[in-house]
C-alpha positions in Angstrom: -48.3 45.7 -58.1 -47.7 48.3 -60.8 -45.9 47.3 -63.9 -44.7 50.8 -64.5 -45.2 54.4 -63.2 -46.4 57.4 -65.2 -43.7 60.0 -65.9 -46.1 63.0 -65.6 -49.0 62.2 -63.3 -50.4 65.7 -63.3 -50.5 66.0 -67.1 -52.0 62.5 -67.5 -54.7 63.2 -64.9 -55.5 66.5 -66.7 -55.9 64.7 -70.0 -57.9 61.9 -68.5 -60.2 64.2 -66.5 -61.9 65.2 -69.8 -63.4 61.7 -70.0 -64.5 61.9 -66.3 -66.2 65.3 -66.9 -68.4 63.6 -69.5 -69.8 61.4 -66.8 -69.3 63.6 -63.8 -72.8 63.1 -62.3 -72.7 59.3 -62.6 -69.2 59.1 -61.1 -70.1 61.4 -58.3 -73.1 59.2 -57.5 -70.8 56.1 -57.6 -68.3 57.7 -55.3 -71.1 58.8 -52.9 -72.7 55.3 -52.8 -69.2 53.7 -52.3 -68.5 56.0 -49.4 -71.9 55.3 -47.8 -71.3 51.5 -48.2 -68.0 51.8 -46.4 -69.3 54.2 -43.8 -72.1 51.8 -42.8 -69.5 49.1 -42.1 -67.4 51.4 -40.0 -70.5 52.7 -38.1 -71.8 49.2 -37.6 -68.6 48.2 -35.9 -68.7 51.3 -33.6 -72.3 50.4 -32.6 -71.0 47.3 -30.9 -69.9 49.5 -28.0 -73.4 50.9 -27.0 -75.1 47.6 -27.8 -72.9 45.7 -25.4 -72.8 48.3 -22.7 -76.4 49.5 -22.9 -78.3 46.4 -23.8 -76.4 43.1 -23.6 -74.7 43.6 -20.2 -77.8 45.1 -18.5 -80.0 42.4 -20.2 -82.3 44.9 -22.0 -83.8 42.6 -24.6 -86.3 45.1 -26.1 -83.6 47.7 -26.4 -81.3 45.1 -28.0 -83.9 44.2 -30.6 -84.4 47.8 -31.5 -80.6 48.3 -31.8 -80.3 45.2 -33.9 -83.0 46.4 -36.2 -81.3 49.7 -36.6 -78.0 48.0 -37.3 -79.7 45.6 -39.8 -81.3 48.6 -41.6 -78.0 50.3 -41.8 -76.2 47.2 -43.2 -79.1 46.8 -45.7 -78.5 50.4 -46.9 -74.8 49.5 -47.3 -75.7 46.4 -49.4 -78.1 48.4 -51.6 -75.4 51.0 -52.1 -72.8 48.3 -53.0 -75.2 46.8 -55.5 -76.0 50.2 -57.0 -72.4 51.5 -57.4 -71.1 48.2 -58.8 -73.7 48.2 -61.6 -73.3 51.9 -62.3 -69.5 51.7 -62.3 -69.5 48.8 -64.8 -71.6 50.9 -67.2 -69.8 54.2 -66.9 -66.4 52.5 -66.9 -67.2 50.7 -70.2 -68.5 54.0 -71.7 -65.2 55.8 -70.8 -63.2 52.9 -72.3 -65.2 53.0 -75.5 -64.8 56.8 -75.8 -61.0 56.5 -75.1 -60.7 53.6 -77.6 -62.7 55.6 -80.2 -60.6 58.7 -79.8 -57.3 56.7 -80.0 -58.4 54.8 -83.2 -59.6 58.0 -84.8 -56.4 59.8 -84.0 -54.2 56.9 -85.2 -55.9 57.1 -88.6 -54.9 60.8 -88.9 -51.2 60.2 -88.2 -48.6 60.5 -91.0 -46.8 57.5 -92.3 -43.6 58.7 -90.6 -45.2 57.6 -87.3 -45.8 54.1 -88.5 -42.3 54.0 -90.0 -40.9 54.6 -86.5 -43.3 52.5 -84.4 -43.7 48.7 -84.7 -47.2 47.2 -85.1 -46.8 45.5 -81.8 -46.1 48.9 -80.1 -49.2 50.5 -81.6 -51.4 47.4 -80.8 -50.2 47.4 -77.2 -51.9 50.8 -76.8 -55.3 49.3 -77.8 -54.8 46.1 -75.8 -52.5 46.1 -72.8 -52.9 49.8 -71.9 -56.6 50.0 -72.5 -57.1 46.8 -70.5 -55.1 48.2 -67.6 -57.3 51.3 -67.5 -60.5 49.3 -67.8 -59.4 47.1 -64.8 -58.7 50.2 -62.7 -62.0 51.8 -63.6 -64.0 48.7 -62.9 -62.3 47.8 -59.6 -59.8 50.4 -58.3 -62.0 53.5 -58.4 -64.7 52.2 -56.0 -62.3 50.1 -53.9 -60.0 53.1 -53.4 -62.9 55.2 -52.1 -64.2 52.4 -49.9 -60.7 51.6 -48.5 -60.0 55.3 -47.8 -63.3 55.8 -46.0 -62.9 52.6 -44.0 -59.3 53.4 -43.0 -59.9 57.1 -42.2 -63.1 56.3 -40.3 -61.6 53.4 -38.5 -58.5 55.3 -37.4 -60.6 58.2 -36.2 -62.9 55.9 -34.2 -59.9 54.0 -32.8 -58.5 57.2 -31.4 -61.9 58.1 -30.0 -62.4 54.7 -28.4 -58.9 54.6 -26.7 -55.9 56.7 -27.7 -53.5 54.5 -25.7 -54.2 51.3 -27.6 -54.1 53.4 -30.8 -50.4 54.0 -30.4 -49.7 50.3 -30.8 -51.9 50.2 -33.9 -50.2 53.2 -35.4 -46.8 51.6 -34.8 -47.8 48.4 -36.5 -49.1 50.3 -39.5 -45.9 52.4 -39.7 -44.0 49.1 -39.8 -46.4 47.8 -42.5 -46.0 51.0 -44.5 -42.1 50.8 -44.4 -42.3 47.2 -45.7 -44.8 48.3 -48.4 -42.3 50.9 -49.5 -39.3 48.6 -49.6 -41.3 45.8 -51.4 -42.8 48.3 -53.8 -39.4 49.6 -55.0 -38.1 46.2 -55.6 -41.1 44.9 -57.4 -41.4 48.0 -59.6 -37.9 47.3 -61.0 -38.7 43.7 -61.7 -42.1 44.5 -63.2 -40.5 47.0 -65.5 -38.1 44.3 -66.7 -41.0 41.9 -67.0 -42.9 44.3 -69.2 -39.8 44.8 -71.4 -39.3 41.1 -71.8 -43.0 40.5 -72.3 -42.9 42.9 -75.3 -40.0 41.0 -76.7 -41.7 37.7 -76.4 -45.0 39.0 -77.9 -43.1 40.6 -80.9 -41.2 37.3 -81.5 -44.4 35.3 -81.4 -46.1 37.7 -83.8 -43.3 37.5 -86.3 -43.2 33.7 -86.1 -47.0 33.4 -86.6 -46.9 35.8 -89.5 -43.9 34.1 -91.1 -44.9 30.5 -90.6 -44.5 29.7 -94.3 -40.9 31.0 -94.3 -40.2 29.2 -91.1 -41.4 25.8 -92.4 -39.7 26.3 -95.8 -36.3 26.8 -94.3 -36.8 24.3 -91.4 -36.1 27.0 -88.9 -38.2 25.5 -86.1 -35.3 24.5 -83.9 -33.6 27.8 -84.1 -36.8 29.6 -83.4 -37.4 27.4 -80.4 -33.9 28.2 -79.1 -34.4 31.9 -79.5 -37.9 31.7 -77.9 -36.5 29.7 -75.0 -33.9 32.4 -74.3 -36.5 35.2 -74.4 -38.9 33.1 -72.3 -36.2 32.4 -69.7 -35.5 36.1 -69.3 -39.2 36.7 -68.9 -39.3 34.0 -66.3 -36.5 35.5 -64.3 -38.1 39.0 -64.4 -41.5 37.6 -63.5 -40.1 35.5 -60.6 -38.4 38.5 -59.1 -41.6 40.7 -59.5 -43.9 38.1 -58.0 -41.4 37.2 -55.2 -41.6 40.7 -53.8 -45.3 41.4 -54.6 -46.3 37.9 -53.4 -44.9 38.4 -49.9 -46.7 41.7 -49.5 -50.0 40.3 -48.2 -48.5 37.4 -46.0 -46.2 39.9 -44.2 -48.9 42.5 -43.8 -51.3 39.8 -42.4 -48.7 38.6 -40.0 -48.1 42.2 -38.8 -51.8 42.7 -38.4 -52.1 39.4 -36.4 -49.3 40.5 -34.1 -50.9 43.9 -33.7 -54.2 42.3 -32.8 -52.6 39.9 -30.3 -50.7 42.7 -28.5 -53.8 45.0 -28.5 -56.1 42.2 -27.2 -53.7 41.4 -24.4 -53.1 45.0 -23.3 -56.8 45.8 -23.8 -57.7 42.8 -21.5 -55.4 44.3 -18.8 -57.1 47.7 -19.2 -60.5 46.1 -18.9 -59.6 44.1 -15.8 -58.2 47.3 -14.2 -61.4 49.1 -15.1 -59.8 51.7 -17.3 -61.8 50.6 -20.3 -65.3 49.1 -20.6 -66.1 45.8 -22.3 -68.1 47.4 -25.1 -65.3 49.7 -26.0 -62.8 46.9 -26.0 -65.0 44.6 -28.2 -65.6 47.4 -30.7 -61.9 48.4 -30.7 -60.7 44.8 -31.3 -63.1 44.4 -34.3 -61.8 47.7 -35.7 -58.2 46.5 -35.3 -59.0 43.2 -37.0 -60.8 44.6 -40.0 -58.5 47.7 -40.6 -55.5 45.8 -42.1 -57.4 44.5 -45.1 -58.5 48.0 -46.3 -55.0 49.2 -45.9 -53.7 46.3 -48.1 -56.4 47.0 -50.6 -55.7 50.7 -50.5 -52.0 50.1 -51.2 -52.7 47.7 -54.0 -55.3 49.9 -55.6 -53.0 52.9 -55.6 -50.4 50.9 -57.4 -53.0 49.6 -59.9 -54.2 53.2 -60.5 -50.5 54.2 -61.1 -50.3 51.4 -63.6 -53.5 52.6 -65.3 -52.1 56.1 -65.4 -49.0 54.8 -67.0 -51.2 53.0 -69.6 -53.1 56.2 -70.1 -49.8 58.1 -70.5 -48.8 55.7 -73.3 -52.2 56.3 -75.0 -52.0 60.1 -74.7 -48.4 60.0 -76.1 -49.9 58.6 -79.3 -52.9 61.0 -79.1 -50.4 63.9 -78.7 -48.6 63.0 -81.9 -49.2 65.7 -84.5 -51.7 64.5 -87.1 -51.0 64.6 -90.7 -51.0 68.3 -91.6 -53.2 69.5 -94.4 -53.2 73.2 -95.3 -54.6 72.6 -98.8 -57.5 74.7 -100.0 -58.0 73.2 -103.5 -60.8 70.7 -103.3 -62.3 68.1 -105.6 -65.9 68.8 -106.7 -68.4 67.6 -109.3 -69.0 70.1 -112.1 -70.9 70.6 -115.3 -70.5 72.9 -118.3 -72.6 76.0 -118.4 -73.9 77.7 -121.5 -71.0 80.2 -121.6 -68.4 77.3 -121.5 -67.5 77.8 -117.9 -68.0 75.3 -115.0 -70.4 75.2 -112.1 -70.8 72.7 -109.3 -73.4 70.0 -109.8 -73.9 67.1 -107.3 -75.5 64.8 -109.9 -72.7 65.3 -112.5 -70.1 62.6 -113.2 -67.4 65.1 -114.2 -64.8 66.3 -111.6 -62.7 69.4 -111.4 -60.3 71.1 -109.0 -61.9 74.0 -107.2 -59.4 76.7 -106.4 -60.7 79.6 -104.1 -60.2 83.0 -105.6 -61.2 86.6 -104.5 -63.6 87.0 -107.4 -65.0 83.5 -107.2 -63.8 80.0 -107.3 -61.7 78.8 -110.3 -62.4 75.3 -111.7 -59.7 73.2 -113.4 -61.0 70.0 -115.1 -59.1 66.8 -114.0 -56.8 65.5 -116.7 -54.1 63.6 -114.8 -51.1 65.8 -115.8 -48.4 65.2 -113.2 -45.0 67.0 -113.1 -42.0 66.8 -110.9 -39.8 69.9 -110.9 -36.4 69.6 -109.3 -37.8 67.5 -106.4 -35.6 66.7 -103.5 -36.6 64.5 -100.6 -35.2 62.5 -97.7 -36.8 60.5 -94.9 -34.2 62.0 -92.6 -32.6 65.4 -92.9 -29.1 63.9 -93.3 -29.9 61.4 -96.1 -31.5 62.5 -99.4 -33.4 59.7 -101.2 -34.3 61.7 -104.2 -32.1 64.4 -105.7 -33.4 67.0 -108.2 -36.0 64.7 -109.8 -37.8 66.2 -112.8 -40.3 64.3 -114.9 -43.5 64.9 -116.8 -46.4 62.4 -117.1 -48.9 63.8 -119.6 -52.5 62.7 -119.4 -52.9 59.1 -120.6 -49.2 58.4 -120.6 -47.6 55.3 -119.0 -44.4 56.1 -117.1 -42.2 53.3 -115.8 -39.5 53.4 -113.1 -36.8 50.8 -113.0 -33.7 50.6 -110.9 -32.1 48.8 -108.0 -33.7 48.5 -104.6 -33.4 51.7 -102.7 -33.0 53.8 -105.9 -36.1 55.8 -105.0 -38.8 54.3 -107.2 -41.5 53.8 -104.6 -40.6 57.0 -102.9 -41.6 58.9 -106.0 -45.1 57.4 -105.9 -45.4 58.1 -102.2 -44.7 61.7 -102.8 -47.5 61.9 -105.4 -49.9 60.7 -102.7 -48.5 63.3 -100.3 -47.7 60.5 -97.8 -44.6 62.5 -97.3 -43.8 66.2 -97.9 -41.0 67.1 -100.3 -37.9 69.0 -99.0 -37.4 71.0 -102.2 -38.8 71.5 -105.7 -42.4 71.2 -106.7 -45.0 68.6 -107.8 -47.9 69.7 -109.8 -51.2 68.0 -110.7 -53.0 69.6 -113.6 -50.8 72.6 -113.1 -51.7 73.0 -109.4 -49.0 72.5 -106.7 -50.2 69.4 -104.8 -49.3 71.1 -101.5 -52.3 73.4 -102.2 -54.6 70.5 -102.6 -56.6 68.9 -99.8 -55.1 65.5 -99.2 -58.4 63.7 -99.2 -59.3 65.3 -102.5 -55.9 64.5 -104.0 -56.0 60.8 -102.9 -59.5 60.5 -104.2 -58.1 60.9 -107.7 -55.4 58.3 -107.2 -55.4 54.5 -107.0 -52.5 52.4 -105.9 -51.8 48.7 -106.3 -49.0 47.7 -104.0 -46.6 44.8 -104.2 -47.8 43.5 -100.8 -51.5 43.3 -101.2 -53.7 43.7 -98.1 -57.2 42.3 -98.1 -59.7 43.0 -95.3 -62.0 40.7 -93.5 -65.2 40.5 -95.5 -66.5 39.3 -98.8 -64.7 39.6 -102.1 -67.2 42.1 -103.2 -66.6 44.2 -100.1 -62.8 44.1 -100.7 -63.3 45.3 -104.3 -65.8 48.0 -103.2 -63.2 49.3 -100.8 -61.8 51.4 -103.6 -65.2 53.1 -104.1 -67.8 52.6 -101.3 -70.5 54.0 -103.6 -70.0 51.3 -106.2 -72.9 49.0 -106.8 -72.7 45.3 -107.7 -72.5 46.0 -111.4 -69.6 48.3 -111.0 -67.8 45.7 -108.7 -68.3 43.0 -111.4 -67.1 45.3 -114.2 -64.0 46.2 -112.2 -63.3 42.5 -111.6 -63.6 41.8 -115.3 -61.2 44.6 -116.2 -58.7 43.0 -113.8 -59.5 39.5 -115.3 -60.5 38.4 -111.8 -64.1 37.7 -112.6 -63.5 34.2 -113.9 -61.8 32.9 -110.8 -64.2 34.6 -108.5 -67.2 32.9 -110.2 -65.5 29.6 -109.7 -65.4 30.0 -106.0 -68.3 28.3 -104.0 -69.9 31.6 -103.0 -68.6 33.7 -105.9 -68.4 37.4 -105.0 -69.9 36.6 -101.6 -66.9 34.4 -100.6 -65.8 35.5 -97.2 -62.1 36.3 -96.8 -60.1 36.2 -93.5 -56.5 36.4 -92.5 -55.6 38.8 -95.4 -57.1 36.5 -98.0 -55.2 33.4 -96.9 -57.6 31.1 -98.7 -56.6 32.7 -102.0 -53.4 32.3 -104.0 -51.0 35.2 -104.1 -51.9 35.9 -107.8 -55.7 35.9 -106.9 -55.1 38.4 -104.1 -53.2 40.6 -106.5 -56.0 40.5 -109.0 -58.4 41.6 -106.3 -56.1 44.5 -105.5 -56.1 45.5 -109.1 -59.9 45.3 -109.3 -60.1 47.4 -106.1 -58.1 50.1 -107.9 -60.2 49.7 -111.0 -63.5 50.3 -109.3 -62.2 53.7 -108.1 -62.0 54.8 -111.7 -59.1 57.2 -111.0 -57.4 59.5 -113.5 -54.0 58.5 -112.1 -53.0 54.9 -111.4 -49.9 53.8 -109.5 -48.7 50.2 -109.9 -45.9 49.3 -107.5 -44.8 45.8 -108.6 -48.4 45.1 -109.3 -47.8 41.9 -111.2 -44.9 40.6 -109.1 -47.0 37.8 -107.5 -48.6 36.7 -110.7 -47.5 33.9 -113.0 -46.6 34.6 -116.6 -50.0 33.4 -118.0 -52.0 35.4 -115.5 -49.7 38.4 -116.0 -50.7 38.4 -119.7 -54.3 38.3 -118.9 -53.9 41.1 -116.4 -52.0 43.2 -118.9 -55.0 42.9 -121.3 -57.3 44.1 -118.6 -54.9 46.8 -117.5 -54.6 48.1 -121.0 -58.4 48.8 -120.9 -58.1 50.3 -117.4 -55.2 52.5 -118.4 -56.9 54.1 -121.4 -57.2 57.8 -120.8 -55.3 57.6 -117.5 -51.9 58.6 -116.3 -50.1 55.5 -115.1 -46.9 55.1 -113.0 -45.4 51.6 -113.0 -42.7 50.2 -110.8 -41.5 46.8 -112.0 -38.6 44.4 -111.8 -39.9 42.5 -114.8 -38.8 44.6 -117.7 -41.3 42.9 -119.9 -44.1 44.8 -118.1 -42.6 48.2 -119.0 -41.8 47.7 -122.7 -44.9 49.5 -123.9 -44.4 52.5 -121.5 -44.3 55.9 -123.1 -41.3 56.7 -121.0 -39.0 54.6 -118.9 -36.9 56.3 -116.2 -33.9 54.5 -114.8 -33.0 55.5 -111.3 -29.8 55.0 -109.3 -29.0 56.5 -105.9 -32.0 58.8 -106.1 -31.2 60.3 -109.5 -32.6 59.7 -113.0 -29.6 58.4 -115.0 -31.5 57.5 -118.2 -34.9 58.2 -119.7 -36.6 57.3 -122.9 -38.8 54.5 -124.4 -37.8 50.9 -124.6 -36.3 51.1 -128.1 -34.4 54.3 -127.4 -32.8 53.0 -124.2 -31.9 49.7 -125.7 -30.2 51.5 -128.6 -28.3 53.7 -126.1 -26.7 50.6 -124.6 -26.6 52.1 -121.1 -27.8 50.8 -117.8 -31.2 49.8 -119.1 -29.6 47.8 -121.9 -27.5 46.0 -119.3 -30.7 45.2 -117.3 -32.6 44.1 -120.4 -29.8 41.8 -121.7 -29.1 40.4 -118.3 -25.6 41.9 -118.0 -26.8 43.7 -114.8 -29.4 42.4 -112.4 -31.9 44.4 -110.3 -31.4 43.8 -106.6 
């Protein structure tokens, strides 16, 4: 039975039909072969009438042999069609699923961060797993079974009426009764399946959290509480599942019982008609076989319709994501490689190592060499229209300067760096990069000039070298090693059994937190960016390692504009400017000595009179 129903079947079918059009010929061939396979079964049953009346009762053995050969050839054709459509459907179904999954993944990568802020990982993952699996199941099974069942039911009913319309009234009455029961059971089971799906999502999310947070669970001895919570969630799922399966489980037994009753009544009444001479024996035999074999296609048809509705509901969930507006990018300023010309201007050159911003202009493109000059001018921003996170922020990071942000959690430090990347668009004011409004820049070009080291590192499945090279896919082994040296990661990497070829899984779970952070810093270093953003980059590193990293970072930061967010004030002492934020506003600015001398909030933080939270 269906777990859920689509809200807009017409719209979903229209969207999904695009994938069917790509394989229209194959699907048409599959449908034709499925129809032929079903029709041979229906026709074979009908042929019982002439075989019995014309050959068996008169004792015409040669004629019987010819009829049996004809019937055998017909059934052989049905078998070949069944084999053909089953193999074709598997292949075309998997191709459609691959295309759908590719389109979904490609679109998810274009979505803005706001989408991921408002959707849990489990919700997004369910589109790639549960919903895709439901569609795959329907394509592999329901499509052909639905055609076969429809042809069998339609053909059988037609021939039942042709054979004897009087007995058909009994059959029609039994199937009306069966349909009414289907409808009642379907409504009940749909409600319970909807609850089951809801509780299943809760159980899956809870398990995902517990697996991800096992260290925290074990540290705080939270196993018993987790078990109690899980037991509650699991019990709710059991109740919903029991209700769903109770109504869906009695569907087939009740329908089979009705079909048996229908067969018994039809057989008895048909025998009376045969004795009275109003129906011949061949017609009765053929009719009873039709009655016996028609109930199963009806059951299958009902089940496949529900399965297709479930698949359409899954497709609707997928198209909801694919209908989400992608990250907009109206920028026209691009990043290009340039070289100096004899007259002192710039021209594009693919083999050059110098980059510049290319601004389209009526008289020809204008090129601005990259320096890393970043300015905020009265910037206002809020994740929601009613709550402003940043209020009239103004700052200037000159090329090569190190700008540090300190302040309480929620003060807006990370938000500032997110705006530089254009992860979010500002509500007011302006942010410029080398004098160009970043809203005029192509996002891919802008982000190519930035490297970010986050507090929560994320390493991908692959070798250490692959993870460092993630920052610059064109980097060769020498560049990877040089970046690791700059981050002081080279020494610990070489001590690993496979060195740079050490394979990482589970987000680098076989490395310490400090080692993972060093790899993240090396990944930023290999990109060789003019602007570097360090968001609590040394929070997971011990004091000794931190000093080693700072030495490497000093080399890395030379000639680069650096934004640093840190709770450890020791990491920002050498910053050219320190900005103290509170409630989305800059309340103090200056270097370390100036702020200490002012004896304001920074002084309180530095002397321990006020703690960062």
